[in-house]
C-alpha positions in Angstrom: 98.7 94.9 140.2 100.2 95.5 143.7 102.2 98.6 144.3 105.4 96.5 144.1 104.7 95.0 140.8 103.6 98.5 139.5 107.2 99.8 140.6 108.4 96.9 138.6 106.6 97.7 135.5 107.2 101.3 135.5 111.0 100.5 135.9 110.9 98.3 132.9 109.1 100.6 130.9 111.5 103.5 131.9 114.3 101.3 130.5 112.4 100.7 127.2 111.8 104.2 126.9 115.7 104.9 127.3 116.4 102.4 124.5 113.8 104.1 122.2 115.2 107.4 123.1 118.8 106.1 122.0 117.8 104.3 118.9 114.4 104.8 117.5 115.3 107.6 115.3 117.8 105.7 113.5 115.1 103.9 111.7 113.7 104.7 108.2 111.1 107.4 108.2 108.4 104.8 107.1 109.3 102.1 109.7 109.5 104.7 112.6 106.1 106.1 111.7 104.6 102.7 111.7 106.1 101.5 114.9 105.3 104.8 116.5 101.4 104.2 115.3 101.5 100.7 116.7 103.3 101.7 120.1 100.2 104.5 120.6 97.9 101.7 119.6 99.3 99.5 122.4 99.8 102.3 125.0 96.3 103.4 124.8 94.8 99.8 124.1 93.2 101.0 121.0 91.6 97.9 119.1 93.0 96.8 115.8 89.7 97.5 114.1 89.7 101.1 115.4 90.3 104.0 113.1 93.2 106.2 114.4 93.1 109.9 114.7 96.3 111.5 113.0 95.9 114.8 115.2 96.0 112.7 118.2 98.9 110.4 117.0 100.8 113.5 115.8 100.6 115.3 119.3 101.4 111.7 121.0 104.5 111.6 118.8 105.6 115.1 119.6 105.1 114.4 123.4 107.1 111.2 123.1 110.0 113.0 121.3 110.4 115.5 123.5 110.5 113.0 126.5 113.4 111.2 124.6 115.2 114.6 124.5 115.5 114.1 128.2 116.5 110.5 128.1 119.2 110.2 125.4 122.0 110.1 127.9 120.2 108.2 130.8 121.3 105.1 131.9 119.3 101.7 132.1 118.1 101.6 135.8 117.9 98.6 138.2 114.6 96.7 138.5 112.9 96.9 141.9 112.3 93.4 143.6 111.1 92.4 147.1 114.7 91.0 147.7 116.4 94.3 146.4 117.2 95.8 143.1 118.4 93.6 140.1 120.4 94.4 137.2 118.0 94.9 134.3 120.2 92.3 132.2 119.8 89.7 134.9 116.8 87.9 133.5 117.3 84.8 135.7 117.0 86.7 138.9 114.1 88.9 138.0 112.1 85.9 136.5 112.5 84.0 139.8 111.2 86.8 141.8 108.1 87.2 139.5 107.0 83.8 138.4 104.7 83.4 141.5 102.8 86.2 140.1 102.4 84.7 136.8 104.7 87.2 135.0 107.8 86.8 132.7 110.6 89.3 131.9 113.0 89.5 129.0 116.0 91.5 128.1 118.3 91.2 125.0 119.7 93.2 122.2 118.1 93.2 118.7 119.0 94.6 115.5 121.6 97.4 115.1 122.4 96.9 118.7 119.2 98.2 120.1 118.6 96.8 123.8 115.1 95.3 124.2 113.2 94.8 127.6 109.7 93.5 128.1 107.4 92.5 131.2 104.5 90.3 130.3 101.9 87.8 131.6 103.0 84.2 131.4 100.8 82.1 129.3 102.7 78.8 129.6 106.3 77.3 129.9 107.7 74.2 128.7 111.2 72.5 128.1 112.2 71.3 124.8 115.5 69.9 123.4 117.2 71.1 126.5 115.7 74.8 126.0 113.4 76.4 128.5 110.6 78.0 126.5 108.5 80.9 128.0 105.1 82.0 126.2 104.0 85.6 127.0 100.4 87.0 126.5 99.4 90.4 127.4 102.5 92.7 127.7 102.6 95.2 130.7 105.8 96.8 129.3 107.6 96.9 126.0 109.8 99.2 123.7 109.0 100.5 120.1 110.3 97.5 118.1 109.2 94.4 120.0 110.6 91.1 118.8 108.0 88.4 118.7 110.7 85.8 119.7 114.1 85.7 121.0 116.6 83.6 122.6 119.0 84.3 125.3 121.1 81.8 127.0 119.0 78.6 127.3 115.7 80.4 127.3 113.5 81.0 124.2 110.8 83.9 124.8 107.7 84.1 122.4 105.5 87.2 122.9 102.1 86.3 121.6 100.8 90.0 121.6 103.4 91.3 119.6 103.2 88.5 117.3 99.5 89.3 116.9 100.3 92.7 116.2 102.8 91.9 113.5 100.3 89.7 111.9 97.5 92.5 111.9 99.9 95.1 110.6 100.9 92.7 107.6 97.2 92.1 107.0 96.4 95.7 107.0 99.2 96.4 104.4 97.8 93.6 102.2 94.1 94.7 102.6 95.0 98.0 100.6 95.8 95.9 97.3 94.3 92.3 98.4 96.5 90.7 95.8 96.9 86.8 95.6 99.8 85.1 97.4 101.1 83.6 100.5 99.5 86.0 102.8 96.0 85.7 101.4 96.4 81.9 101.6 97.6 82.1 105.2 94.7 84.3 106.1 92.1 82.1 104.4 93.5 78.9 106.1 93.4 80.7 109.5 90.1 82.6 108.8 91.4 86.1 109.6 90.3 89.2 108.1 91.6 92.9 108.8 90.4 94.1 112.2 89.5 90.9 113.7 91.7 91.0 116.7 90.4 87.4 118.2 91.3 85.9 115.1 95.0 87.2 115.0 95.1 86.1 118.6 94.3 82.7 117.4 96.7 82.5 114.5 99.3 83.9 116.8 98.9 81.0 119.1 99.3 78.6 116.3 102.3 80.7 114.8 104.2 80.7 117.9 105.4 77.1 117.3 107.0 78.5 114.0 108.8 81.1 116.1 109.8 78.5 118.7 111.2 76.2 115.8 113.1 79.2 114.2 114.7 79.9 117.4 115.7 76.2 117.8 117.2 76.5 114.6 119.1 79.5 115.5 120.6 77.3 118.1 121.6 74.8 115.7 122.9 77.5 113.2 124.9 78.8 116.1 126.3 75.2 116.9 127.1 75.1 112.9 128.9 78.4 112.6 130.8 78.4 116.0 131.5 81.0 118.6 132.5 83.9 116.2 129.2 84.7 114.7 127.3 86.6 117.8 130.3 88.8 118.4 130.6 89.4 114.7 127.0 90.8 114.6 127.8 92.9 117.4 130.8 94.6 115.6 129.3 95.2 112.3 128.8 98.6 111.5 127.4 98.8 108.2 123.8 98.4 108.4 123.3 96.6 104.9 126.2 94.1 106.1 124.3 93.3 109.1 120.9 93.0 107.5 122.5 90.6 105.1 124.2 88.7 107.8 121.1 88.1 109.6 119.0 87.2 106.8 121.7 84.5 106.0 121.4 82.9 109.4 117.8 83.0 109.5 117.6 81.2 106.2 120.1 78.7 107.6 118.1 78.2 110.7 114.7 77.5 108.9 116.4 75.4 106.4 118.0 73.3 109.3 114.9 73.0 111.5 111.9 75.1 110.9 110.8 74.1 107.3 111.6 70.6 107.7 109.3 70.4 110.8 106.7 72.4 109.1 106.9 70.0 106.1 106.7 67.0 108.2 103.7 67.9 110.1 101.8 68.6 106.8 99.6 71.7 108.1 99.4 74.1 105.2 98.5 77.4 107.0 102.0 77.6 109.0 103.8 77.1 105.7 101.7 79.7 103.9 102.4 82.1 106.9 106.3 81.3 106.7 106.3 82.4 103.2 104.0 85.3 103.9 106.5 86.7 106.4 109.6 86.9 103.7 110.3 90.4 103.0 113.0 92.8 101.9 116.2 91.1 101.7 115.1 87.8 103.1 112.5 87.4 100.1 115.2 88.5 97.5 117.7 86.0 98.7 115.7 82.8 98.5 114.3 82.5 94.8 114.5 78.8 94.5 112.4 78.4 97.9 109.9 80.9 96.3 109.5 78.9 93.0 109.1 75.7 94.9 106.5 77.2 97.2 104.4 78.1 94.0 104.9 74.6 92.8 103.4 73.2 96.1 100.7 75.9 96.1 99.7 74.8 92.8 99.2 71.1 93.7 102.5 69.7 92.7 103.4 68.2 96.3 106.5 68.6 98.6 109.1 67.0 96.6 110.4 70.4 94.9 109.9 72.5 98.3 111.8 69.4 100.3 114.8 69.6 97.9 114.9 73.4 98.1 115.1 73.2 101.9 117.8 70.6 101.9 119.9 72.3 99.3 119.3 75.8 101.4 120.9 74.1 104.4 124.0 73.5 102.6 124.0 76.8 100.8 123.2 79.0 103.7 125.7 77.5 105.8 128.4 78.3 103.1 127.3 81.8 102.8 127.7 82.3 106.5 131.0 80.7 106.6 131.9 83.3 103.9 130.4 86.1 105.8 132.6 85.2 108.8 135.8 84.6 106.8 135.2 88.1 104.9 134.5 89.9 108.4 137.7 88.4 110.0 139.9 90.0 107.3 139.3 92.9 109.3 138.5 96.7 109.0 136.6 98.3 106.2 137.5 95.8 103.7 136.1 92.9 105.4 132.6 94.8 106.0 132.5 96.1 102.5 133.1 92.2 101.2 130.0 91.3 103.4 127.8 94.2 102.1 128.7 93.3 98.7 127.6 89.7 99.0 123.9 91.0 99.5 
């Protein structure tokens, strides 16, 4: 990497570190430790199959937390480009400058208002339904909680390395109990086993399409819900209310676009993987979909699943519209009403 690109990489990573310093310790302890472990693995380029030293990770965490103490009040810095510095939120300018080098840059705001930045190697790009889609491979700079996919403006970004890491983490957790279910079916369909990095990379390459479909679904959900949704998300204070609102819109997006497309294509592995990815509140909110999936797994065909998806598109639009209406009541009562819907 040239000296100028290394300066850019370092500047992006510095902004990632500032974001982590401001937001990381707001996580639950379990999530925090898991994210720190995987950040350590990424930073040190430790293979998925390698056993991590608790002593070394503990020392690394202490060092990182000491660094954060000095960064909590730092500003996000400009990014050095050949033609001058760029604002870290100006993704179009940055990407125009780095495209000749086969790189891609992303910036956005994730859950609970956490800014997220990344710099990666560009695997491929395309245009679909009026959206620009960029797929990144190896990541050169990232924050503690990388989103495998995001949409900003007219661009959808998919990050294969982060996606492969998410898949590997799920499999590692599953391997402790090895119970039957959607994840086992997905792993069997893809031929993945815990610790096989190459297999997870192959799986991520296919699952990237599901992420693209979801982001296209997010666009359709945004059109259905109108311009008030995104500002509402940014203003929610109660975490449970935000988690519920995001889960409801995720289900709307998937019932509008992702699941109909996967059902039409008829490939079982991505459908198993979609249901394997349901966790926490998202899982609790869709019992009809879950029951229909079990029928499909048992060989009953797609009729029940297709009906559940169609009904879900109507149901989740109604739920999201209720969320907006409750929030627009304003104040503590509005957020409490949204939270009570969970």
